[in-house]
Structures are given as structure tokens and as C-alpha cells.
PyMOL Python script that loads the backbone (N, CA, C, O; Angstrom):
from pymol import cmd

cmd.read_pdbstr("""\
ATOM      1  N   MET A   1       0.844  -1.161   0.000  1.00  0.00           N
ATOM      2  CA  MET A   1       0.000   0.000   0.000  1.00  0.00           C
ATOM      3  C   MET A   1       0.897   1.234   0.000  1.00  0.00           C
ATOM      4  O   MET A   1       1.889   1.306   0.725  1.00  0.00           O
ATOM      5  N   THR A   2       0.520   2.201  -0.834  1.00  0.00           N
ATOM      6  CA  THR A   2       1.338   3.400  -0.949  1.00  0.00           C
ATOM      7  C   THR A   2       0.489   4.668  -0.913  1.00  0.00           C
ATOM      8  O   THR A   2      -0.686   4.670  -1.280  1.00  0.00           O
ATOM      9  N   CYS A   3       1.121   5.730  -0.461  1.00  0.00           N
ATOM     10  CA  CYS A   3       0.510   7.058  -0.444  1.00  0.00           C
ATOM     11  C   CYS A   3       1.538   8.023  -1.021  1.00  0.00           C
ATOM     12  O   CYS A   3       2.622   8.191  -0.462  1.00  0.00           O
ATOM     13  N   LYS A   4       1.199   8.649  -2.130  1.00  0.00           N
ATOM     14  CA  LYS A   4       2.124   9.561  -2.816  1.00  0.00           C
ATOM     15  C   LYS A   4       3.437   8.860  -3.142  1.00  0.00           C
ATOM     16  O   LYS A   4       4.511   9.457  -3.069  1.00  0.00           O
ATOM     17  N   GLY A   5       3.331   7.572  -3.507  1.00  0.00           N
ATOM     18  CA  GLY A   5       4.500   6.798  -3.909  1.00  0.00           C
ATOM     19  C   GLY A   5       5.317   6.199  -2.778  1.00  0.00           C
ATOM     20  O   GLY A   5       6.284   5.480  -3.031  1.00  0.00           O
ATOM     21  N   GLU A   6       4.951   6.480  -1.544  1.00  0.00           N
ATOM     22  CA  GLU A   6       5.694   5.964  -0.389  1.00  0.00           C
ATOM     23  C   GLU A   6       4.886   4.878   0.312  1.00  0.00           C
ATOM     24  O   GLU A   6       3.660   4.962   0.378  1.00  0.00           O
ATOM     25  N   PRO A   7       5.573   3.848   0.841  1.00  0.00           N
ATOM     26  CA  PRO A   7       4.850   2.803   1.585  1.00  0.00           C
ATOM     27  C   PRO A   7       4.168   3.367   2.832  1.00  0.00           C
ATOM     28  O   PRO A   7       4.677   4.287   3.471  1.00  0.00           O
ATOM     29  N   VAL A   8       3.008   2.800   3.167  1.00  0.00           N
ATOM     30  CA  VAL A   8       2.280   3.203   4.366  1.00  0.00           C
ATOM     31  C   VAL A   8       2.444   2.093   5.407  1.00  0.00           C
ATOM     32  O   VAL A   8       2.246   0.917   5.104  1.00  0.00           O
ATOM     33  N   HIS A   9       2.799   2.465   6.606  1.00  0.00           N
ATOM     34  CA  HIS A   9       3.013   1.512   7.695  1.00  0.00           C
ATOM     35  C   HIS A   9       1.946   1.695   8.778  1.00  0.00           C
ATOM     36  O   HIS A   9       1.264   2.718   8.826  1.00  0.00           O
ATOM     37  N   PHE A  10       1.816   0.700   9.632  1.00  0.00           N
ATOM     38  CA  PHE A  10       0.947   0.738  10.812  1.00  0.00           C
ATOM     39  C   PHE A  10      -0.541   0.802  10.479  1.00  0.00           C
ATOM     40  O   PHE A  10      -1.317   1.445  11.186  1.00  0.00           O
ATOM     41  N   ILE A  11      -0.930   0.132   9.400  1.00  0.00           N
ATOM     42  CA  ILE A  11      -2.353   0.036   9.079  1.00  0.00           C
ATOM     43  C   ILE A  11      -3.010  -0.818  10.149  1.00  0.00           C
ATOM     44  O   ILE A  11      -2.475  -1.861  10.526  1.00  0.00           O
ATOM     45  N   ASN A  12      -4.162  -0.389  10.643  1.00  0.00           N
ATOM     46  CA  ASN A  12      -4.802  -1.059  11.775  1.00  0.00           C
ATOM     47  C   ASN A  12      -6.165  -1.600  11.380  1.00  0.00           C
ATOM     48  O   ASN A  12      -6.240  -2.669  10.774  1.00  0.00           O
ATOM     49  N   GLU A  13      -7.205  -0.925  11.690  1.00  0.00           N
ATOM     50  CA  GLU A  13      -8.582  -1.360  11.419  1.00  0.00           C
ATOM     51  C   GLU A  13      -8.889  -1.237   9.930  1.00  0.00           C
ATOM     52  O   GLU A  13      -8.580  -0.215   9.317  1.00  0.00           O
ATOM     53  N   LEU A  14      -9.501  -2.280   9.338  1.00  0.00           N
ATOM     54  CA  LEU A  14      -9.879  -2.258   7.921  1.00  0.00           C
ATOM     55  C   LEU A  14     -11.381  -2.447   7.773  1.00  0.00           C
ATOM     56  O   LEU A  14     -11.999  -3.204   8.522  1.00  0.00           O
ATOM     57  N   GLU A  15     -11.961  -1.754   6.803  1.00  0.00           N
ATOM     58  CA  GLU A  15     -13.387  -1.919   6.510  1.00  0.00           C
ATOM     59  C   GLU A  15     -13.581  -1.726   5.009  1.00  0.00           C
ATOM     60  O   GLU A  15     -12.966  -0.848   4.404  1.00  0.00           O
ATOM     61  N   TRP A  16     -14.439  -2.552   4.415  1.00  0.00           N
ATOM     62  CA  TRP A  16     -14.772  -2.446   2.993  1.00  0.00           C
ATOM     63  C   TRP A  16     -15.996  -1.557   2.855  1.00  0.00           C
ATOM     64  O   TRP A  16     -17.066  -1.891   3.363  1.00  0.00           O
ATOM     65  N   ILE A  17     -15.845  -0.411   2.162  1.00  0.00           N
ATOM     66  CA  ILE A  17     -16.958   0.529   1.995  1.00  0.00           C
ATOM     67  C   ILE A  17     -17.005   0.993   0.545  1.00  0.00           C
ATOM     68  O   ILE A  17     -16.070   1.619   0.045  1.00  0.00           O
ATOM     69  N   ASP A  18     -18.103   0.676  -0.114  1.00  0.00           N
ATOM     70  CA  ASP A  18     -18.341   1.133  -1.490  1.00  0.00           C
ATOM     71  C   ASP A  18     -17.149   0.876  -2.420  1.00  0.00           C
ATOM     72  O   ASP A  18     -16.746   1.760  -3.176  1.00  0.00           O
ATOM     73  N   GLY A  19     -16.597  -0.318  -2.361  1.00  0.00           N
ATOM     74  CA  GLY A  19     -15.529  -0.691  -3.288  1.00  0.00           C
ATOM     75  C   GLY A  19     -14.145  -0.212  -2.926  1.00  0.00           C
ATOM     76  O   GLY A  19     -13.202  -0.385  -3.698  1.00  0.00           O
ATOM     77  N   ARG A  20     -14.013   0.385  -1.765  1.00  0.00           N
ATOM     78  CA  ARG A  20     -12.698   0.835  -1.288  1.00  0.00           C
ATOM     79  C   ARG A  20     -12.409   0.210   0.074  1.00  0.00           C
ATOM     80  O   ARG A  20     -13.316  -0.159   0.820  1.00  0.00           O
ATOM     81  N   ILE A  21     -11.139   0.107   0.365  1.00  0.00           N
ATOM     82  CA  ILE A  21     -10.723  -0.300   1.705  1.00  0.00           C
ATOM     83  C   ILE A  21     -10.500   0.969   2.515  1.00  0.00           C
ATOM     84  O   ILE A  21      -9.767   1.868   2.103  1.00  0.00           O
ATOM     85  N   TRP A  22     -11.137   1.022   3.661  1.00  0.00           N
ATOM     86  CA  TRP A  22     -10.891   2.112   4.605  1.00  0.00           C
ATOM     87  C   TRP A  22      -9.993   1.543   5.694  1.00  0.00           C
ATOM     88  O   TRP A  22     -10.267   0.469   6.230  1.00  0.00           O
ATOM     89  N   ALA A  23      -8.938   2.246   6.017  1.00  0.00           N
ATOM     90  CA  ALA A  23      -7.993   1.750   7.022  1.00  0.00           C
ATOM     91  C   ALA A  23      -7.484   2.900   7.862  1.00  0.00           C
ATOM     92  O   ALA A  23      -7.097   3.947   7.341  1.00  0.00           O
ATOM     93  N   ASN A  24      -7.488   2.692   9.181  1.00  0.00           N
ATOM     94  CA  ASN A  24      -6.886   3.744   9.984  1.00  0.00           C
ATOM     95  C   ASN A  24      -5.416   3.425  10.196  1.00  0.00           C
ATOM     96  O   ASN A  24      -5.000   2.266  10.169  1.00  0.00           O
ATOM     97  N   VAL A  25      -4.640   4.481  10.406  1.00  0.00           N
ATOM     98  CA  VAL A  25      -3.207   4.360  10.638  1.00  0.00           C
ATOM     99  C   VAL A  25      -3.003   4.411  12.144  1.00  0.00           C
ATOM    100  O   VAL A  25      -3.313   5.410  12.793  1.00  0.00           O
ATOM    101  N   TYR A  26      -2.477   3.319  12.693  1.00  0.00           N
ATOM    102  CA  TYR A  26      -2.319   3.185  14.133  1.00  0.00           C
ATOM    103  C   TYR A  26      -1.574   4.377  14.726  1.00  0.00           C
ATOM    104  O   TYR A  26      -0.586   4.846  14.161  1.00  0.00           O
ATOM    105  N   THR A  27      -2.048   4.851  15.848  1.00  0.00           N
ATOM    106  CA  THR A  27      -1.560   5.991  16.637  1.00  0.00           C
ATOM    107  C   THR A  27      -1.855   7.343  15.995  1.00  0.00           C
ATOM    108  O   THR A  27      -1.330   8.364  16.440  1.00  0.00           O
ATOM    109  N   THR A  28      -2.696   7.364  14.947  1.00  0.00           N
ATOM    110  CA  THR A  28      -3.080   8.645  14.345  1.00  0.00           C
ATOM    111  C   THR A  28      -4.602   8.732  14.304  1.00  0.00           C
ATOM    112  O   THR A  28      -5.295   7.768  14.629  1.00  0.00           O
ATOM    113  N   ASP A  29      -5.107   9.874  13.909  1.00  0.00           N
ATOM    114  CA  ASP A  29      -6.537  10.069  13.694  1.00  0.00           C
ATOM    115  C   ASP A  29      -6.849  10.103  12.205  1.00  0.00           C
ATOM    116  O   ASP A  29      -7.802  10.754  11.778  1.00  0.00           O
ATOM    117  N   LEU A  30      -6.037   9.397  11.412  1.00  0.00           N
ATOM    118  CA  LEU A  30      -6.216   9.365   9.972  1.00  0.00           C
ATOM    119  C   LEU A  30      -6.862   8.064   9.521  1.00  0.00           C
ATOM    120  O   LEU A  30      -6.556   6.988  10.034  1.00  0.00           O
ATOM    121  N   ILE A  31      -7.760   8.185   8.552  1.00  0.00           N
ATOM    122  CA  ILE A  31      -8.326   7.029   7.870  1.00  0.00           C
ATOM    123  C   ILE A  31      -7.958   7.178   6.398  1.00  0.00           C
ATOM    124  O   ILE A  31      -8.192   8.223   5.791  1.00  0.00           O
ATOM    125  N   LEU A  32      -7.375   6.116   5.830  1.00  0.00           N
ATOM    126  CA  LEU A  32      -6.991   6.107   4.425  1.00  0.00           C
ATOM    127  C   LEU A  32      -8.064   5.415   3.605  1.00  0.00           C
ATOM    128  O   LEU A  32      -8.627   4.411   4.039  1.00  0.00           O
ATOM    129  N   LEU A  33      -8.350   5.939   2.432  1.00  0.00           N
ATOM    130  CA  LEU A  33      -9.266   5.310   1.480  1.00  0.00           C
ATOM    131  C   LEU A  33      -8.401   4.745   0.370  1.00  0.00           C
ATOM    132  O   LEU A  33      -7.724   5.482  -0.347  1.00  0.00           O
ATOM    133  N   ILE A  34      -8.434   3.414   0.235  1.00  0.00           N
ATOM    134  CA  ILE A  34      -7.468   2.703  -0.591  1.00  0.00           C
ATOM    135  C   ILE A  34      -8.154   1.990  -1.743  1.00  0.00           C
ATOM    136  O   ILE A  34      -9.194   1.358  -1.558  1.00  0.00           O
ATOM    137  N   ASP A  35      -7.572   2.089  -2.928  1.00  0.00           N
ATOM    138  CA  ASP A  35      -8.040   1.336  -4.090  1.00  0.00           C
ATOM    139  C   ASP A  35      -7.561  -0.101  -3.906  1.00  0.00           C
ATOM    140  O   ASP A  35      -6.354  -0.337  -3.869  1.00  0.00           O
ATOM    141  N   PRO A  36      -8.473  -1.069  -3.790  1.00  0.00           N
ATOM    142  CA  PRO A  36      -8.048  -2.444  -3.522  1.00  0.00           C
ATOM    143  C   PRO A  36      -7.305  -3.091  -4.691  1.00  0.00           C
ATOM    144  O   PRO A  36      -6.542  -4.034  -4.486  1.00  0.00           O
ATOM    145  N   ALA A  37      -7.516  -2.603  -5.897  1.00  0.00           N
ATOM    146  CA  ALA A  37      -6.844  -3.183  -7.058  1.00  0.00           C
ATOM    147  C   ALA A  37      -5.376  -2.774  -7.147  1.00  0.00           C
ATOM    148  O   ALA A  37      -4.536  -3.540  -7.619  1.00  0.00           O
ATOM    149  N   THR A  38      -5.076  -1.559  -6.689  1.00  0.00           N
ATOM    150  CA  THR A  38      -3.713  -1.036  -6.835  1.00  0.00           C
ATOM    151  C   THR A  38      -2.975  -0.878  -5.512  1.00  0.00           C
ATOM    152  O   THR A  38      -1.745  -0.843  -5.488  1.00  0.00           O
ATOM    153  N   GLY A  39      -3.726  -0.780  -4.397  1.00  0.00           N
ATOM    154  CA  GLY A  39      -3.105  -0.514  -3.108  1.00  0.00           C
ATOM    155  C   GLY A  39      -2.729   0.943  -2.919  1.00  0.00           C
ATOM    156  O   GLY A  39      -2.040   1.289  -1.959  1.00  0.00           O
ATOM    157  N   VAL A  40      -3.173   1.797  -3.824  1.00  0.00           N
ATOM    158  CA  VAL A  40      -2.845   3.219  -3.755  1.00  0.00           C
ATOM    159  C   VAL A  40      -3.889   3.950  -2.920  1.00  0.00           C
ATOM    160  O   VAL A  40      -5.089   3.729  -3.082  1.00  0.00           O
ATOM    161  N   VAL A  41      -3.426   4.821  -2.028  1.00  0.00           N
ATOM    162  CA  VAL A  41      -4.312   5.654  -1.214  1.00  0.00           C
ATOM    163  C   VAL A  41      -4.907   6.732  -2.107  1.00  0.00           C
ATOM    164  O   VAL A  41      -4.187   7.528  -2.710  1.00  0.00           O
ATOM    165  N   GLU A  42      -6.234   6.745  -2.179  1.00  0.00           N
ATOM    166  CA  GLU A  42      -6.946   7.720  -3.012  1.00  0.00           C
ATOM    167  C   GLU A  42      -7.459   8.910  -2.220  1.00  0.00           C
ATOM    168  O   GLU A  42      -7.797   9.944  -2.797  1.00  0.00           O
ATOM    169  N   GLY A  43      -7.520   8.770  -0.899  1.00  0.00           N
ATOM    170  CA  GLY A  43      -8.011   9.859  -0.070  1.00  0.00           C
ATOM    171  C   GLY A  43      -7.620   9.643   1.373  1.00  0.00           C
ATOM    172  O   GLY A  43      -7.336   8.523   1.797  1.00  0.00           O
ATOM    173  N   ILE A  44      -7.610  10.722   2.117  1.00  0.00           N
ATOM    174  CA  ILE A  44      -7.271  10.685   3.539  1.00  0.00           C
ATOM    175  C   ILE A  44      -8.318  11.477   4.300  1.00  0.00           C
ATOM    176  O   ILE A  44      -8.587  12.637   3.985  1.00  0.00           O
ATOM    177  N   ALA A  45      -8.906  10.842   5.301  1.00  0.00           N
ATOM    178  CA  ALA A  45      -9.849  11.520   6.188  1.00  0.00           C
ATOM    179  C   ALA A  45      -9.131  11.801   7.496  1.00  0.00           C
ATOM    180  O   ALA A  45      -8.682  10.879   8.176  1.00  0.00           O
ATOM    181  N   ASP A  46      -9.024  13.075   7.847  1.00  0.00           N
ATOM    182  CA  ASP A  46      -8.371  13.476   9.094  1.00  0.00           C
ATOM    183  C   ASP A  46      -9.457  13.697  10.147  1.00  0.00           C
ATOM    184  O   ASP A  46     -10.226  14.655  10.065  1.00  0.00           O
ATOM    185  N   LEU A  47      -9.514  12.808  11.130  1.00  0.00           N
ATOM    186  CA  LEU A  47     -10.536  12.896  12.171  1.00  0.00           C
ATOM    187  C   LEU A  47     -10.003  13.517  13.461  1.00  0.00           C
ATOM    188  O   LEU A  47     -10.559  13.300  14.537  1.00  0.00           O
ATOM    189  N   SER A  48      -8.934  14.283  13.347  1.00  0.00           N
ATOM    190  CA  SER A  48      -8.373  14.963  14.522  1.00  0.00           C
ATOM    191  C   SER A  48      -9.442  15.803  15.194  1.00  0.00           C
ATOM    192  O   SER A  48     -10.199  16.509  14.528  1.00  0.00           O
ATOM    193  N   GLY A  49      -9.501  15.725  16.495  1.00  0.00           N
ATOM    194  CA  GLY A  49     -10.443  16.521  17.261  1.00  0.00           C
ATOM    195  C   GLY A  49     -11.839  15.939  17.331  1.00  0.00           C
ATOM    196  O   GLY A  49     -12.730  16.547  17.925  1.00  0.00           O
ATOM    197  N   LEU A  50     -12.052  14.767  16.732  1.00  0.00           N
ATOM    198  CA  LEU A  50     -13.385  14.170  16.771  1.00  0.00           C
ATOM    199  C   LEU A  50     -13.829  13.922  18.215  1.00  0.00           C
ATOM    200  O   LEU A  50     -14.943  14.283  18.597  1.00  0.00           O
ATOM    201  N   LEU A  51     -12.962  13.310  19.007  1.00  0.00           N
ATOM    202  CA  LEU A  51     -13.254  13.132  20.430  1.00  0.00           C
ATOM    203  C   LEU A  51     -12.687  14.342  21.169  1.00  0.00           C
ATOM    204  O   LEU A  51     -11.469  14.514  21.215  1.00  0.00           O
ATOM    205  N   PRO A  52     -13.539  15.176  21.743  1.00  0.00           N
ATOM    206  CA  PRO A  52     -13.057  16.392  22.414  1.00  0.00           C
ATOM    207  C   PRO A  52     -12.106  16.074  23.573  1.00  0.00           C
ATOM    208  O   PRO A  52     -12.237  15.045  24.237  1.00  0.00           O
ATOM    209  N   ASP A  53     -11.167  16.961  23.798  1.00  0.00           N
ATOM    210  CA  ASP A  53     -10.187  16.775  24.877  1.00  0.00           C
ATOM    211  C   ASP A  53     -10.851  16.552  26.229  1.00  0.00           C
ATOM    212  O   ASP A  53     -10.354  15.772  27.041  1.00  0.00           O
ATOM    213  N   GLU A  54     -11.973  17.231  26.479  1.00  0.00           N
ATOM    214  CA  GLU A  54     -12.633  17.093  27.784  1.00  0.00           C
ATOM    215  C   GLU A  54     -13.242  15.698  27.988  1.00  0.00           C
ATOM    216  O   GLU A  54     -13.614  15.349  29.108  1.00  0.00           O
ATOM    217  N   GLU A  55     -13.346  14.905  26.925  1.00  0.00           N
ATOM    218  CA  GLU A  55     -13.879  13.546  27.049  1.00  0.00           C
ATOM    219  C   GLU A  55     -12.774  12.485  27.060  1.00  0.00           C
ATOM    220  O   GLU A  55     -13.054  11.287  27.078  1.00  0.00           O
ATOM    221  N   ARG A  56     -11.548  12.929  27.050  1.00  0.00           N
ATOM    222  CA  ARG A  56     -10.408  12.009  27.117  1.00  0.00           C
ATOM    223  C   ARG A  56      -9.997  11.816  28.572  1.00  0.00           C
ATOM    224  O   ARG A  56     -10.012  12.752  29.371  1.00  0.00           O
ATOM    225  N   THR A  57      -9.632  10.582  28.892  1.00  0.00           N
ATOM    226  CA  THR A  57      -9.155  10.238  30.232  1.00  0.00           C
ATOM    227  C   THR A  57      -7.810   9.547  30.089  1.00  0.00           C
ATOM    228  O   THR A  57      -7.373   9.293  28.967  1.00  0.00           O
ATOM    229  N   PRO A  58      -7.137   9.233  31.200  1.00  0.00           N
ATOM    230  CA  PRO A  58      -5.865   8.510  31.091  1.00  0.00           C
ATOM    231  C   PRO A  58      -5.987   7.154  30.380  1.00  0.00           C
ATOM    232  O   PRO A  58      -4.994   6.652  29.852  1.00  0.00           O
ATOM    233  N   SER A  59      -7.179   6.556  30.358  1.00  0.00           N
ATOM    234  CA  SER A  59      -7.332   5.256  29.694  1.00  0.00           C
ATOM    235  C   SER A  59      -7.806   5.370  28.240  1.00  0.00           C
ATOM    236  O   SER A  59      -7.893   4.362  27.539  1.00  0.00           O
ATOM    237  N   THR A  60      -8.112   6.587  27.785  1.00  0.00           N
ATOM    238  CA  THR A  60      -8.542   6.783  26.406  1.00  0.00           C
ATOM    239  C   THR A  60      -7.358   6.534  25.485  1.00  0.00           C
ATOM    240  O   THR A  60      -6.259   7.040  25.714  1.00  0.00           O
ATOM    241  N   ASP A  61      -7.595   5.747  24.442  1.00  0.00           N
ATOM    242  CA  ASP A  61      -6.515   5.390  23.528  1.00  0.00           C
ATOM    243  C   ASP A  61      -6.854   5.872  22.120  1.00  0.00           C
ATOM    244  O   ASP A  61      -7.628   6.814  21.952  1.00  0.00           O
ATOM    245  N   VAL A  62      -6.288   5.241  21.135  1.00  0.00           N
ATOM    246  CA  VAL A  62      -6.320   5.705  19.752  1.00  0.00           C
ATOM    247  C   VAL A  62      -7.608   5.378  19.011  1.00  0.00           C
ATOM    248  O   VAL A  62      -8.351   4.471  19.388  1.00  0.00           O
ATOM    249  N   LEU A  63      -7.856   6.137  17.949  1.00  0.00           N
ATOM    250  CA  LEU A  63      -8.912   5.833  16.990  1.00  0.00           C
ATOM    251  C   LEU A  63      -8.599   4.465  16.400  1.00  0.00           C
ATOM    252  O   LEU A  63      -7.480   4.237  15.940  1.00  0.00           O
ATOM    253  N   ASN A  64      -9.568   3.549  16.404  1.00  0.00           N
ATOM    254  CA  ASN A  64      -9.281   2.242  15.799  1.00  0.00           C
ATOM    255  C   ASN A  64     -10.512   1.452  15.399  1.00  0.00           C
ATOM    256  O   ASN A  64     -10.390   0.260  15.117  1.00  0.00           O
ATOM    257  N   GLY A  65     -11.673   2.044  15.359  1.00  0.00           N
ATOM    258  CA  GLY A  65     -12.865   1.299  14.987  1.00  0.00           C
ATOM    259  C   GLY A  65     -13.579   1.951  13.828  1.00  0.00           C
ATOM    260  O   GLY A  65     -13.924   3.131  13.887  1.00  0.00           O
ATOM    261  N   ILE A  66     -13.804   1.174  12.757  1.00  0.00           N
ATOM    262  CA  ILE A  66     -14.559   1.649  11.603  1.00  0.00           C
ATOM    263  C   ILE A  66     -15.653   0.621  11.342  1.00  0.00           C
ATOM    264  O   ILE A  66     -15.372  -0.576  11.276  1.00  0.00           O
ATOM    265  N   ALA A  67     -16.886   1.070  11.195  1.00  0.00           N
ATOM    266  CA  ALA A  67     -17.995   0.161  10.891  1.00  0.00           C
ATOM    267  C   ALA A  67     -18.872   0.780   9.815  1.00  0.00           C
ATOM    268  O   ALA A  67     -19.051   1.997   9.759  1.00  0.00           O
ATOM    269  N   TYR A  68     -19.416  -0.081   8.962  1.00  0.00           N
ATOM    270  CA  TYR A  68     -20.241   0.377   7.851  1.00  0.00           C
ATOM    271  C   TYR A  68     -21.563  -0.374   7.855  1.00  0.00           C
ATOM    272  O   TYR A  68     -21.588  -1.602   7.939  1.00  0.00           O
ATOM    273  N   ASP A  69     -22.647   0.358   7.764  1.00  0.00           N
ATOM    274  CA  ASP A  69     -23.975  -0.226   7.646  1.00  0.00           C
ATOM    275  C   ASP A  69     -24.376  -0.120   6.176  1.00  0.00           C
ATOM    276  O   ASP A  69     -24.842   0.927   5.727  1.00  0.00           O
ATOM    277  N   ALA A  70     -24.192  -1.212   5.430  1.00  0.00           N
ATOM    278  CA  ALA A  70     -24.459  -1.204   3.991  1.00  0.00           C
ATOM    279  C   ALA A  70     -25.921  -0.924   3.673  1.00  0.00           C
ATOM    280  O   ALA A  70     -26.224  -0.359   2.622  1.00  0.00           O
ATOM    281  N   ALA A  71     -26.825  -1.308   4.556  1.00  0.00           N
ATOM    282  CA  ALA A  71     -28.254  -1.095   4.312  1.00  0.00           C
ATOM    283  C   ALA A  71     -28.617   0.389   4.291  1.00  0.00           C
ATOM    284  O   ALA A  71     -29.505   0.801   3.544  1.00  0.00           O
ATOM    285  N   THR A  72     -27.940   1.185   5.101  1.00  0.00           N
ATOM    286  CA  THR A  72     -28.265   2.608   5.192  1.00  0.00           C
ATOM    287  C   THR A  72     -27.158   3.520   4.642  1.00  0.00           C
ATOM    288  O   THR A  72     -27.386   4.707   4.410  1.00  0.00           O
ATOM    289  N   GLY A  73     -25.959   2.957   4.435  1.00  0.00           N
ATOM    290  CA  GLY A  73     -24.827   3.759   3.984  1.00  0.00           C
ATOM    291  C   GLY A  73     -24.158   4.549   5.090  1.00  0.00           C
ATOM    292  O   GLY A  73     -23.298   5.390   4.827  1.00  0.00           O
ATOM    293  N   ARG A  74     -24.548   4.284   6.320  1.00  0.00           N
ATOM    294  CA  ARG A  74     -23.967   5.035   7.446  1.00  0.00           C
ATOM    295  C   ARG A  74     -22.595   4.463   7.823  1.00  0.00           C
ATOM    296  O   ARG A  74     -22.362   3.256   7.746  1.00  0.00           O
ATOM    297  N   ILE A  75     -21.696   5.364   8.232  1.00  0.00           N
ATOM    298  CA  ILE A  75     -20.340   4.997   8.625  1.00  0.00           C
ATOM    299  C   ILE A  75     -20.130   5.457  10.063  1.00  0.00           C
ATOM    300  O   ILE A  75     -20.465   6.584  10.428  1.00  0.00           O
ATOM    301  N   PHE A  76     -19.570   4.560  10.869  1.00  0.00           N
ATOM    302  CA  PHE A  76     -19.334   4.840  12.284  1.00  0.00           C
ATOM    303  C   PHE A  76     -17.859   4.639  12.610  1.00  0.00           C
ATOM    304  O   PHE A  76     -17.199   3.777  12.028  1.00  0.00           O
ATOM    305  N   VAL A  77     -17.347   5.439  13.543  1.00  0.00           N
ATOM    306  CA  VAL A  77     -15.974   5.281  14.030  1.00  0.00           C
ATOM    307  C   VAL A  77     -15.964   5.426  15.541  1.00  0.00           C
ATOM    308  O   VAL A  77     -16.844   6.052  16.133  1.00  0.00           O
ATOM    309  N   THR A  78     -14.951   4.835  16.147  1.00  0.00           N
ATOM    310  CA  THR A  78     -14.725   4.972  17.582  1.00  0.00           C
ATOM    311  C   THR A  78     -13.258   4.668  17.848  1.00  0.00           C
ATOM    312  O   THR A  78     -12.477   4.465  16.919  1.00  0.00           O
ATOM    313  N   GLY A  79     -12.896   4.637  19.107  1.00  0.00           N
ATOM    314  CA  GLY A  79     -11.526   4.338  19.485  1.00  0.00           C
ATOM    315  C   GLY A  79     -11.487   3.465  20.722  1.00  0.00           C
ATOM    316  O   GLY A  79     -12.516   3.209  21.348  1.00  0.00           O
ATOM    317  N   LYS A  80     -10.306   3.015  21.066  1.00  0.00           N
ATOM    318  CA  LYS A  80     -10.141   2.184  22.265  1.00  0.00           C
ATOM    319  C   LYS A  80     -10.490   3.007  23.504  1.00  0.00           C
ATOM    320  O   LYS A  80      -9.923   4.071  23.752  1.00  0.00           O
ATOM    321  N   ASN A  81     -11.427   2.485  24.262  1.00  0.00           N
ATOM    322  CA  ASN A  81     -11.886   3.129  25.503  1.00  0.00           C
ATOM    323  C   ASN A  81     -12.509   4.508  25.278  1.00  0.00           C
ATOM    324  O   ASN A  81     -12.529   5.335  26.190  1.00  0.00           O
ATOM    325  N   TRP A  82     -13.014   4.757  24.075  1.00  0.00           N
ATOM    326  CA  TRP A  82     -13.731   6.001  23.831  1.00  0.00           C
ATOM    327  C   TRP A  82     -15.130   5.867  24.409  1.00  0.00           C
ATOM    328  O   TRP A  82     -15.718   4.787  24.341  1.00  0.00           O
ATOM    329  N   PRO A  83     -15.681   6.941  24.979  1.00  0.00           N
ATOM    330  CA  PRO A  83     -17.014   6.860  25.572  1.00  0.00           C
ATOM    331  C   PRO A  83     -18.144   6.972  24.548  1.00  0.00           C
ATOM    332  O   PRO A  83     -19.317   6.868  24.906  1.00  0.00           O
ATOM    333  N   LYS A  84     -17.795   7.185  23.272  1.00  0.00           N
ATOM    334  CA  LYS A  84     -18.821   7.416  22.262  1.00  0.00           C
ATOM    335  C   LYS A  84     -18.482   6.704  20.956  1.00  0.00           C
ATOM    336  O   LYS A  84     -17.330   6.378  20.667  1.00  0.00           O
ATOM    337  N   LEU A  85     -19.534   6.483  20.191  1.00  0.00           N
ATOM    338  CA  LEU A  85     -19.448   6.020  18.814  1.00  0.00           C
ATOM    339  C   LEU A  85     -19.916   7.190  17.961  1.00  0.00           C
ATOM    340  O   LEU A  85     -20.945   7.795  18.261  1.00  0.00           O
ATOM    341  N   PHE A  86     -19.179   7.520  16.901  1.00  0.00           N
ATOM    342  CA  PHE A  86     -19.515   8.668  16.068  1.00  0.00           C
ATOM    343  C   PHE A  86     -19.967   8.219  14.693  1.00  0.00           C
ATOM    344  O   PHE A  86     -19.352   7.336  14.094  1.00  0.00           O
ATOM    345  N   GLU A  87     -21.037   8.817  14.187  1.00  0.00           N
ATOM    346  CA  GLU A  87     -21.417   8.622  12.797  1.00  0.00           C
ATOM    347  C   GLU A  87     -20.753   9.740  12.014  1.00  0.00           C
ATOM    348  O   GLU A  87     -20.860  10.912  12.376  1.00  0.00           O
ATOM    349  N   ILE A  88     -20.054   9.366  10.918  1.00  0.00           N
ATOM    350  CA  ILE A  88     -19.358  10.373  10.125  1.00  0.00           C
ATOM    351  C   ILE A  88     -19.846  10.358   8.690  1.00  0.00           C
ATOM    352  O   ILE A  88     -20.417   9.378   8.213  1.00  0.00           O
ATOM    353  N   GLU A  89     -19.606  11.470   8.018  1.00  0.00           N
ATOM    354  CA  GLU A  89     -19.848  11.604   6.596  1.00  0.00           C
ATOM    355  C   GLU A  89     -18.672  12.376   6.035  1.00  0.00           C
ATOM    356  O   GLU A  89     -18.334  13.451   6.531  1.00  0.00           O
ATOM    357  N   LEU A  90     -18.046  11.833   4.999  1.00  0.00           N
ATOM    358  CA  LEU A  90     -16.894  12.518   4.412  1.00  0.00           C
ATOM    359  C   LEU A  90     -17.353  13.582   3.439  1.00  0.00           C
ATOM    360  O   LEU A  90     -18.263  13.367   2.639  1.00  0.00           O
ATOM    361  N   VAL A  91     -16.708  14.733   3.523  1.00  0.00           N
ATOM    362  CA  VAL A  91     -16.976  15.848   2.629  1.00  0.00           C
ATOM    363  C   VAL A  91     -15.661  16.173   1.929  1.00  0.00           C
ATOM    364  O   VAL A  91     -14.660  16.463   2.583  1.00  0.00           O
ATOM    365  N   GLU A  92     -15.666  16.126   0.608  1.00  0.00           N
ATOM    366  CA  GLU A  92     -14.440  16.374  -0.140  1.00  0.00           C
ATOM    367  C   GLU A  92     -14.047  17.833  -0.035  1.00  0.00           C
ATOM    368  O   GLU A  92     -14.882  18.730  -0.148  1.00  0.00           O
ATOM    369  N   LYS A  93     -12.740  18.058   0.187  1.00  0.00           N
ATOM    370  CA  LYS A  93     -12.218  19.421   0.245  1.00  0.00           C
ATOM    371  C   LYS A  93     -11.529  19.775  -1.051  1.00  0.00           C
ATOM    372  O   LYS A  93     -11.022  20.886  -1.198  1.00  0.00           O
TER     373      LYS A  93
END
""", "prot")
cmd.dss("prot")
cmd.show_as("cartoon", "prot")
cmd.util.cbc("prot")
cmd.orient("prot")
């Protein structure tokens, strides 16, 4: 798997959504959208700040959960020991 021609390391949670692989990069708040045929990253979702600082505790860990409801098209994310599950929608910049 590559991003801008460079190998990507520490891929963690994977989910198949609309013909792409979604994968978060361990220890970051980034989700990569990957073309499964080529392994090339086609997009990056930066979820920094999704979990507010006031909701973080010493046991709160990294973003690492991606779930897709194919029946409704809804996408959910969470993290280790996060107190919430978030529904997200990507908006192209």
C-alpha cells in the first residue's frame, strides 16, 4: 500500500466501503481510502479533534474502529476506551 509513492506503515482497522478499503493508521486520527486493485491511497480523512479533549481520560486510547452499515450507507468510528461512537460523513475538500 502506498501514499504519494511511499509505503504506508501501521495500518490497523480495515473496513470495505463502497468498493474501497478504509484503514486507519495506528496511533493517528487518519483514515486512508485505498483502491483495492492497486493498493494506492486515493483519499485521507483526518478525524483529529473528533473526540473532544474534555472527554479524554488517562485510559482513552487511539482511533481504531470503523464500521459500515451497507443497508443505510452510514459509517461509524470509535476508538479504544472512547465513551462514544460517532457517525461520520466525508466531505471532499
